[in-house]
Steps between C-alpha positions, in 0.01 A plus 500: 500500500638144454872468541742215386866443535690385187854376548728429192768235532503465873794283613453446875218291639562675827425840321186337364372387840572856632294648214222272574490621853503864375206417277313377793586807712342730238222268379654491142280319242761306300857392534628463134835347405656572151748230398606409863846359554404330825238264627221537749687280758503452876721802546240715334227352723706543815555876425133545401391368842131547515480645140534162333172554298683750271759226417208236450329739259808658327466583132787417274548635141800504257488866397406831640263546211296206632484654853337821350161315488484528883553873515400832327784702625855365556735694727866388461718535816877547442794650692675538166361819329636683197604847439453719189638240262276218619139598448360157577624516858366847591328431832265663740528479887274217631325744725385686190315213346210433744406866496447483127330165508251603770147398406636249243279201534665261246778245552839615604827292504846581647767336279836397662805348340766266566693518832833559335422704184148635539282588196636532147422813291264281287306400798489857642368610156224240526372660807286813531700683778863471637516578870805534729523480878743784601729401778753705714747220548802404297335177373186609287394130430228343711409130530221441286258417782603824672437693178162348461404582862603867478310526171174351632529707814502815296162396361356397826571826667359696208188304451269736703598822294178647372500543125270549208487161349373621159819706455714196561381240257837427337592468137441141398732261310268525196518882511870487521510268199259735303734797595808307379331396171406866415844622606678238275284606201567863564872428526502331159404843355769689694846599416646264754706194401316164536770370734403744762130432503510219753708715742237788462220280562681359806559849638128585463398179669739579788371850536133378492560239766682739734228766449218264628277617205134488579235355259382843419861617415555186293181560293627865439839380404384234258247736342776747446724249317197373302431863391862550399512180305175584325667829382804317385311233303230720368353845456592764745198651701324806349614733777870415421638814317831343411596461129391122524169581663311406192732238356528119559 
């Protein structure tokens, strides 16, 4: 597995240097900055100490969407999680993530937000998984370099778990897009107001991401929606004994 660290809107060059050092500690492949608010200055190099190479080879993009080309699965990290009314910020504990990604051989990226406000709902929604680091103290917010360290450590200590790799080929972005396309077409036939369709799709995407759907499961889900849509758009199958079984 190749792992990258993506940081959105970082403001402190000292934190940037600390992140470079963390990347070196865990042999991270890329350190990626999205719309940074600080420069790679002497303070960053001082904090990075012997890990200057990550600062020398840092990748800078303007939007999170551009950073997606460096990863197949994006894990957002946030101390601010939602309850029943905020579906986007429904999180899983960080120690749950590596167990479900065991055997995954693609490109993984941890996404961290700004030091003061973290990730926005839209940025979380652009990731595949939202993870939280449960803490017993009164202050639930970690420095971004500490959050990155703990998250990476969870993967390091789980890397020797024996798994069936064929069962853990995860649902790809293309499969998620196909699922969403069929779902939207089905919703267009349903007695559900158009204004609610985006929220419904968002809920399904959140559930799929949190469920770590395998490639085999994804194929079954997409095939099911395809069959439902075919029944809605055309003839029902011959074994359907409902009144519309022989009608278009």
